[in-house]
C-alpha positions in Angstrom: -3.7 -19.5 15.5 -2.7 -16.4 13.8 0.2 -15.6 16.2 2.0 -19.0 15.9 3.7 -17.9 13.1 5.0 -14.7 14.8 5.9 -16.6 18.2 8.4 -19.1 15.9 10.1 -16.3 14.2 10.6 -14.4 17.5 12.5 -17.5 18.3 14.5 -17.3 15.5 15.4 -14.3 16.2 17.0 -14.7 19.6 21.0 -14.8 19.4 21.0 -15.2 15.8 23.3 -13.6 13.6 22.1 -11.7 10.2 23.5 -10.4 7.0 21.2 -7.7 7.4 18.7 -6.3 9.8 15.4 -4.4 8.3 13.8 -1.7 10.4 10.2 -0.8 9.4 7.6 -3.3 7.5 6.4 -0.8 5.1 6.5 -0.8 1.8 10.6 0.0 1.3 11.6 -2.3 4.3 8.9 -5.2 2.4 10.5 -4.9 -1.0 14.3 -4.6 0.9 13.0 -7.9 2.3 11.9 -9.6 -0.4 14.7 -8.8 -2.6 17.4 -9.5 -0.1 16.2 -12.7 0.6 15.2 -13.9 -2.7 18.9 -13.2 -3.7 20.1 -15.3 -0.9 20.7 -13.0 1.9 20.2 -14.0 5.3 18.1 -11.0 6.6 15.2 -10.1 9.5 12.8 -7.6 9.4 10.9 -6.4 11.8 7.8 -3.0 12.9 7.2 -1.9 16.2 3.5 -1.6 14.5 2.1 -4.0 12.2 3.2 -4.4 8.5 2.4 -1.5 6.1 0.5 0.1 9.1 1.7 3.6 8.3 1.4 5.8 5.4 1.8 2.3 3.5 -2.1 1.3 4.2 -3.0 5.3 3.5 -2.2 6.1 -0.1 -4.5 6.6 -3.1 -4.2 2.9 -4.2 -3.0 4.0 -7.5 0.3 3.2 -9.3 1.0 5.9 -11.6 3.8 7.1 -13.6 3.9 10.7 -11.9 1.9 12.7 -14.4 2.1 15.7 -12.4 5.9 16.0 -12.3 5.7 16.8 -16.4 4.6 20.3 -15.1 7.9 20.7 -13.1 9.5 19.3 -15.8 11.3 16.3 -13.8 11.1 14.5 -17.5 14.1 11.6 -15.9 11.5 10.5 -13.0 8.3 10.5 -15.0 10.3 8.0 -17.4 11.4 6.1 -14.6 8.1 6.0 -12.5 6.4 5.0 -16.1 8.9 2.4 -16.7 7.9 1.2 -13.0 4.1 1.2 -13.4 4.6 -0.9 -16.2 6.6 -3.4 -14.8 4.4 -3.5 -12.0 1.8 -3.7 -14.7 3.5 -6.8 -16.0 4.7 -8.4 -12.9 1.5 -8.6 -11.2 -1.5 -8.4 -13.9 -4.1 -9.7 -11.3 -3.6 -6.8 -8.9 -2.2 -3.9 -10.5 -4.8 -3.0 -13.3 -5.0 0.0 -15.8 -7.9 2.0 -15.1 -8.6 5.4 -17.6 -8.7 8.4 -15.7 -11.4 11.5 -16.8 -9.8 14.6 -15.8 -11.7 18.0 -15.9 -9.8 21.4 -16.3 -11.3 24.5 -15.7 -11.5 27.5 -17.5 -8.9 30.2 -16.0 -6.7 27.1 -14.8 -2.9 27.7 -15.4 -2.6 25.7 -18.6 -5.2 25.8 -21.3 -6.9 22.3 -21.5 -5.5 21.4 -24.8 -1.8 22.0 -23.7 -2.6 19.6 -20.8 -3.7 17.0 -23.1 -0.8 17.6 -25.1 1.2 17.0 -21.9 -0.8 13.5 -21.3 0.2 12.4 -25.3 3.8 13.1 -24.1 3.4 10.8 -21.1 1.9 8.2 -22.6 4.7 7.6 -25.3 7.2 7.9 -22.0 5.0 4.8 -21.2 6.0 3.7 -23.8 2.1 3.6 -25.1 1.7 0.5 -22.9 -1.7 1.5 -22.0 -4.7 2.8 -24.1 -4.2 6.3 -26.0 -5.0 9.5 -24.6 -8.0 11.4 -25.8 -8.5 15.1 -25.4 -12.6 15.8 -24.3 -14.8 19.1 -24.7 -16.8 19.9 -22.2 -19.9 18.7 -24.3 -18.2 15.4 -24.0 -17.3 15.3 -20.5 -20.9 16.4 -19.2 -22.0 13.4 -22.0 -19.6 10.8 -21.0 -20.1 11.9 -16.7 -23.3 13.4 -16.6 -22.3 13.8 -12.8 -19.6 16.3 -13.8 -20.4 19.8 -13.1 -19.4 21.2 -16.3 -20.5 24.7 -16.0 -17.1 26.4 -15.4 -15.0 23.2 -17.6 -13.2 24.5 -20.7 -12.3 20.6 -21.5 -10.5 17.8 -20.3 -8.7 14.5 -21.5 -8.9 11.1 -20.7 -5.8 8.9 -20.1 -4.5 5.7 -18.3 -2.5 4.5 -15.3 -2.8 1.8 -13.3 -4.5 0.6 -9.7 -4.5 -1.7 -7.2 -7.7 -4.1 -7.0 -7.9 -4.8 -3.3 -6.0 -1.8 -1.3 -2.2 -0.7 -0.8 -1.6 -2.6 2.5 -2.5 -6.0 0.9 -0.1 -5.3 -1.4 2.7 -4.3 0.6 2.1 -7.8 2.6 2.2 -9.8 -0.5 5.9 -8.7 -0.4 6.8 -9.5 3.5 4.9 -13.1 2.7 7.0 -13.4 -0.7 10.0 -12.6 2.2 8.7 -15.5 4.2 8.8 -18.0 2.0 12.4 -16.9 0.6 14.0 -17.7 4.3 13.4 -13.9 5.8 12.5 -14.0 9.4 9.9 -11.2 10.1 7.8 -9.8 12.8 5.8 -7.2 13.7 4.8 -5.4 17.0 8.5 -5.7 17.8 10.8 -2.4 18.5 14.6 -1.8 17.9 15.4 -0.8 21.7 19.1 -0.5 21.3 21.8 -0.7 18.3 25.1 -0.7 19.0 28.0 -0.5 16.2 30.7 -3.0 17.2 33.6 -4.9 15.1 31.8 -3.9 11.6 28.4 -4.7 12.3 25.5 -4.3 15.0 24.7 -5.6 18.7 21.0 -5.1 18.4 18.2 -5.4 21.8 15.0 -6.0 20.1 11.5 -5.9 21.9 7.9 -7.7 21.8 5.7 -4.7 22.3 3.1 -7.6 23.1 4.7 -9.6 25.3 7.7 -7.5 26.3 10.3 -10.4 26.2 13.3 -8.9 24.7 15.6 -10.4 21.9 19.1 -9.8 21.0 20.8 -10.6 17.7 23.5 -9.5 15.5 23.5 -7.9 12.3 26.5 -7.2 9.6 24.2 -4.3 8.2 21.3 -2.1 9.4 18.5 -1.0 6.9 16.3 1.7 8.3 12.9 1.8 6.4 11.4 3.8 9.0 9.4 5.7 6.7 8.6 9.4 8.1 10.3 7.9 11.1 13.8 7.4 9.3 15.3 10.5 10.9 14.2 9.8 14.4 15.7 6.0 13.9 19.0 7.8 12.4 19.3 9.9 15.5 18.6 6.8 17.6 21.0 5.0 15.8 23.6 7.9 16.2 23.7 8.5 12.4 24.0 11.6 10.3 22.9 11.8 7.1 23.0 14.2 4.2 19.4 13.5 3.2 16.0 14.4 5.8 12.6 14.4 5.6 9.9 17.4 5.1 6.3 16.0 5.2 3.0 16.6 3.7 -0.1 14.8 5.0 -2.5 13.7 2.8 -5.9 12.7 3.8 -8.8 10.3 1.6 -12.6 10.1 2.9 -14.4 6.9 1.9 -18.2 7.0 1.1 -20.8 5.1 -0.8 -20.3 4.7 -3.9 -20.7 8.5 -6.0 -21.1 7.7 -9.1 -21.4 4.2 -11.4 -18.1 5.5 -13.2 -15.6 2.9 -13.9 -13.4 5.7 -14.2 -10.9 7.6 -11.9 -12.6 11.3 -12.0 -9.4 13.7 -11.6 -10.0 17.9 -10.8 -7.6 20.1 -9.7 -9.1 20.6 -6.6 -9.5 24.6 -5.0 -5.4 24.5 -3.4 -4.3 23.8 -7.3 -3.5 20.1 -6.5 -5.0 16.8 -8.1 -8.1 15.3 -7.0 -9.5 12.2 -7.3 -12.9 10.0 -7.1 -11.2 6.7 -7.3 -13.6 3.5 -7.7 -13.5 1.2 -4.5 -16.1 -1.6 -5.6 -19.3 -0.5 -4.2 -17.4 2.6 -2.4 -15.8 5.7 -3.7 -12.7 7.1 -1.8 -12.3 10.8 -2.0 -8.8 13.0 -2.1 -6.1 14.1 -1.7 -5.4 16.8 0.5 -1.7 18.4 0.6 -0.5 20.2 4.0 2.5 20.9 5.6 3.1 19.2 8.7 6.0 18.6 11.1 5.8 15.7 13.1 4.6 12.6 10.7 2.0 11.5 13.4 -1.5 13.1 12.3 -5.2 12.6 12.0 -8.0 14.0 9.9 -8.9 17.6 11.3 -12.5 18.9 10.9 -10.6 21.5 8.2 -8.9 18.7 6.1 -12.7 16.7 6.1 -14.5 20.4 4.9 -12.0 20.9 2.5 -12.3 17.2 0.3 -16.3 17.7 1.1 -16.5 21.5 -0.3 -14.4 20.2 -3.4 -16.4 17.0 -4.2 -19.8 19.2 -4.1 -18.5 22.0 -6.0 -17.2 19.5 -8.7 -19.7 16.8 -8.6 -23.6 17.2 -9.4 -25.2 15.6 -6.7 -28.8 15.5 -5.7 -27.9 15.9 -1.7 -24.2 17.3 -1.0 -22.1 14.7 1.0 -21.8 15.3 4.3 -20.0 14.3 7.2 -22.3 11.7 8.2 -22.0 10.0 5.2 -18.1 8.8 5.7 -18.1 5.6 6.2 -13.9 5.4 6.6 -10.6 7.6 6.8 -7.3 7.4 5.5 -4.7 9.6 6.7 -0.7 9.7 6.8 2.2 11.8 5.7 4.2 12.1 2.4 7.8 11.8 3.2 9.5 14.0 0.8 13.5 13.9 0.6 15.4 16.9 0.5 19.0 17.8 1.6 20.0 19.6 4.8 20.0 23.0 2.9 16.6 22.8 1.4 14.1 24.9 3.6 10.5 24.1 4.0 9.5 27.0 1.4 9.4 25.0 -1.6 8.2 21.6 -0.1 4.8 21.9 -2.4 7.1 21.6 -5.2 9.5 18.4 -4.3 8.7 15.0 -5.8 8.8 11.6 -4.3 11.4 10.1 -5.4 13.5 7.9 -2.9 17.1 8.6 -1.7 19.3 5.6 -0.4 22.1 6.8 1.5 24.7 4.5 2.9 26.8 4.7 5.7 30.2 2.7 4.7 32.0 3.5 8.3 28.9 2.1 10.4 27.0 -0.6 7.5 24.2 1.4 7.9 21.8 2.3 5.0 18.9 4.9 5.1 16.2 5.2 2.7 14.4 8.2 2.5 11.0 8.8 0.4 10.0 6.6 -2.0 6.3 5.8 -3.6 4.4 2.8 -3.7 5.1 2.3 -8.1 8.5 2.8 -8.0 8.7 -0.2 -5.2 10.7 -2.8 -7.0 13.7 -0.4 -7.7 13.8 0.5 -3.9 14.2 -4.0 -3.8 16.6 -4.0 -6.5 18.6 -0.7 -5.4 18.7 -2.0 -1.5 20.6 -5.0 -2.8 23.2 -3.0 -4.6 23.6 -0.8 -1.6 24.1 -4.2 0.7 26.3 -5.7 -1.4 28.7 -2.7 -1.5 29.3 -2.9 2.0 30.8 -6.2 1.2 28.0 -8.8 2.0 27.6 -11.6 -0.4 24.5 -11.9 -2.4 24.3 -15.4 -3.6 22.3 -15.6 -6.1 22.4 -12.1 -7.7 20.4 -12.9 -11.0 17.3 -14.1 -9.1 13.9 -12.9 -9.6 12.4 -12.2 -6.6 8.6 -10.3 -7.4 6.1 -11.1 -9.1 3.1 -13.3 -9.3 3.6 -17.3 -9.8 4.1 -18.1 -13.6 1.4 -18.7 -16.1 1.4 -22.8 -15.5 0.8 -22.4 -12.1 -2.3 -20.0 -12.6 -3.6 -22.2 -15.5 -3.0 -25.1 -12.9 -5.0 -23.6 -10.2 -7.8 -22.1 -12.4 -8.6 -26.0 -14.0 -8.8 -27.3 -10.1 -11.0 -24.5 -9.6 -13.4 -24.9 -12.5 -13.2 -28.6 -11.7 -14.8 -27.7 -7.8 -17.4 -25.4 -9.6 -15.8 -23.1 -7.2 -17.2 -19.9 -9.2 -20.6 -21.3 -8.6 -19.9 -20.3 -4.9 -19.5 -16.9 -5.1 -22.1 -15.1 -3.1 -24.3 -13.1 -5.5 -23.3 -10.1 -3.9 -19.4 -10.4 -4.4 -17.9 -8.2 -7.0 -15.2 -11.3 -8.8 -15.7 -14.5 -8.9 -14.0 -16.5 -6.3 -11.2 -18.3 -8.8 -10.2 -14.4 -9.6 -10.0 -12.9 -5.9 -8.5 -16.1 -4.5 -5.6 -16.5 -7.0 -4.9 -12.4 -6.9 -5.0 -12.5 -3.0 -2.8 -15.5 -2.2 -1.4 -16.9 -5.3 0.2 -20.8 -4.9 -1.7 -20.6 -1.0 -4.9 -20.5 -3.0 -4.5 -23.8 -3.6 -4.9 -24.6 0.0 -7.9 -23.4 0.0 -9.7 -25.4 -2.9 -8.3 -28.7 -0.6 -10.1 -27.0 2.4 -13.3 -26.0 0.5 -13.6 -29.3 -0.9 -13.1 -31.2 3.1 -15.4 -28.6 4.6 -18.0 -26.9 1.3 -19.9 -24.5 3.9 -16.5 -23.2 4.6 -16.7 -21.1 1.2 -19.8 -19.1 3.1 -19.2 -14.9 3.5 -18.0 -14.4 6.9 -19.3 -11.0 7.2 -22.0 -8.8 5.5 -20.9 -6.7 2.3 -17.3 -7.9 2.9 -16.0 -10.6 0.7 -14.1 -13.1 3.2 -15.4 -16.6 3.2 -14.7 -18.6 6.3 -11.6 -20.3 4.5 -9.8 -17.3 3.8 -10.2 -16.2 7.5 -8.4 -19.8 8.2 -5.8 -19.2 6.0 -5.0 -16.0 7.3 -4.3 -17.3 10.6 -1.7 -19.8 9.4 0.1 -17.7 7.3 -0.5 -14.0 7.7 1.2 -13.2 11.3 -2.4 -10.7 12.2 -1.5 -10.0 16.1 -5.0 -7.5 16.6 -7.9 -7.8 14.8 -7.5 -4.6 13.5 -4.2 -5.9 11.2 -6.9 -8.5 9.3 -9.8 -6.1 9.2 -8.1 -2.8 7.9 -4.5 -3.9 6.5 -5.1 -7.6 5.5 -8.3 -6.9 4.1 -10.3 -3.9 3.4 -13.4 -4.9 5.2 -13.2 -1.5 7.9 -12.5 1.1 4.9 -16.0 -0.1 3.3 -18.4 -1.7 6.0 -19.6 1.3 8.3 -18.8 0.7 12.1 -22.2 -0.3 13.0 -22.8 -2.7 10.2 -19.4 -4.0 11.8 -20.5 -4.3 15.3 -23.3 -5.8 14.7 -21.8 -8.4 12.3 -23.1 -12.2 13.6 -20.0 -13.3 11.6 -17.0 -10.9 13.4 -16.9 -12.9 17.0 -16.0 -16.1 15.0 -13.8 -14.7 12.2 -11.7 -13.7 16.0 -12.2 -17.3 17.3 -10.7 -18.6 13.9 -7.8 -15.9 14.6 -6.8 -15.7 18.1 -8.5 -18.6 19.6 -8.4 -18.4 23.4 -7.5 -15.2 23.1 -10.4 -14.6 21.1 -12.7 -12.2 23.3 -9.9 -10.2 24.4 -9.2 -9.4 21.0 -12.3 -8.3 19.6 -13.1 -6.2 22.8 -9.8 -4.4 22.2 -10.7 -3.9 18.4 -14.6 -3.0 19.0 -12.9 -0.1 21.5 -11.3 1.5 18.4 -14.5 1.6 16.4 -15.9 4.1 19.1 
């Protein structure tokens, strides 16, 4: 059952002393846990919700070097982000993949289209030429290559490369949680930090299981605040004063049936001047984003947000029929936490970058992570290790490698066994890729367990839910390894089923009840009813 691992970890928290307690299981907390555990530090991680249930599951699913920051002359930041993107591409070749961005510049834009192209050439060089070279496009070439683009007001454009996540952002973040668990971290979702009292150079912490209301106590030498947009609120709770704080920019994305057959990311500048994307998502398209200043990180999609995205896509793309609100399959919404110092006001928030800041309070043995983005996550992990070490915590294995896919020989062995089993011949005809590639990308070395299960029970390779690329044996593995507490955890974050399958199709899926049974055993009916209520 999917909660067994969590129950075991909760009991492991009680009365124990850890070097580090990380509060927050988004991308910043996940990489911090993986980096610390990988280097031999005794670490625990908790999140009051599910892992990656906030900002980290509502991104554009892109790993990019920040080309837009060239306009504000932040060359050092772009250089750093390009290096980070390249390292992600090297370390996770099955997940972080190069993709072409096809950008159209309208007449009257603040820069000439050829000048923007020259910026992409600089960007390519700053990225050490690790991707395909950019090229300039005339308006006629744009229309020829991408007929769906409305070029009536186009001055020209360009094509360049960046990267995207093949699955989804939350799945990628969970891979760091799973890596941390494999390296000895004790992690649990749906656990809140109710009280934390500094004492004798460390912290006495009181935790609460948000599902069962049971409480746990532990001691930590260092507390890392990785609460994303809620860092400021957590610091207030802890009594920690900081130099940095957050401003918030809300962004939304809409997911619809595939708009074009293009395998490129179609990029424009929306009516408010910010970048606007149509991102391929298998048989679907993800469209966005908005950029709205908000004061509270708890946000939702408004009718105004929705209309802004629809108006822009309908203006920029020549469609037989305009995209309407009823065509929307799913929505993604979150805030960008923008790190600022106390002296910076809200007037310049649009110009702020997503760079992260790590602030250390040596007097209280506490660390706060402000800002950040998925592309720069590996740097966050390494910098948190350095910060923890500066607080007199011993790092036993400072040179250990804590991230990346398993070495090539392991993958070669998996592919050999998959071939001998005839795994790819078992792939459902409607699937977007062979099973061997999908299993390896999602589960790494754990994918060997899937081969064992298929040998034992060949029909476990059948898809459980129509239009969703998840087999029975995958859901069985998820139940053992992925700490799914609520059905939504699986449907929206461990997988992206809820984001690519319409709610009415999910409700009517005959395999949904069976999937819930695999995940929750005797609690399956309650969890299924709980989940279906969220789809209303």
